[in-house]
N, C-alpha and C positions, 0 to 999 in steps of 0.2 A: 109687294110694293117696289122692291129693288128691281124685280123682273120687269115691271111696267116701265120704270124709269129707263132701263137699258133698252127696252123695245122702242120707247119714244125716241131716244137718241138715234137708234138705228134707222127708224123710219124717216126722221127729219134729214139725216145724212144722205140716205138714198134719194129722198125727194129733191134735195139740192143737187145731187149728182145727175139725176134724170131730168132736171129742169131744162137743160140744153137739148135733150134728145126727144122727150115726149112730155108735153105739158099736162095732158090728162093723167098720166101715170104719177107724175110728181104731185099734182093736186090731190089725187086719191090717197097717196101715201101720207101727205101732210094732214088731210082730213081724218084719216084713221088714227094718226098719232094724237090729234086733239081729242078725238072721241075716247081713246084709251085714257087720256089724262082726266077727262070729265067723269068717266065711269069709275075710276079708282080714286077720284078726288085728290089728284096730285096737282099742285100748282106748277105751271110750266116755267122753266127758267127764263130769265130776261132775254137771253140771246135767241131763244126759240119764239118767245112771245112777240118779238119784233118782226117776225116773218109773216105775221097775219095782219090783215087790214083791220082797223078799229071799227069800221062801219059795216062792211059787207062780210067780214070774217073769213075772207078767202086768203089763200096762200099767195104771198107776193115775193117775187124775186127782184131784188134791186137791179135796175137797168133793163129788165125784161118786162115785168108787169107793174113796175112802179118807178117813178122818177124821184131822184133824191137831189136836193139842191141845198146849198148853204145860204142862210139868210144874210142880207146886206144891211141890216139895221144895227143899232147900237147893241142890242142884245143878241148874242150869237146863238143861232138855232139852226136846226136841220129841218127842212120842209120835205115831207114824203107825200107824193101824190100817187094815189092808186089809179091805174089805168082802167080797171074794171068798173068801179063805181064813181070815180072822179073825186073822192074825198081827199082833202088835204089836211094833214095834221103835222104839228110842229113839236120838236123835241129841243128843249133849251140845253145848250152846252154850258157847263160850269167850268171855269178855268181857274 
């Protein structure tokens, strides 16, 4: 179980590193990390879970494959738009 968690962390870190160099390699590494987590039945940490689109389940890199904006309404929120599927989801900021 600990080995799987370490491997998932390594794969996500290398996926983020290679996101500027090779998109396909970073997508494959992130997909493999998610597959390991599902196989071993480990819940992904929140910081890793944020890197996957909620609709198309693809690996998103903020600024490259997703747009992130701050909401301008009374309730403070972050809007994340996936470039691949076009899905927009919001995260409410509590202060």
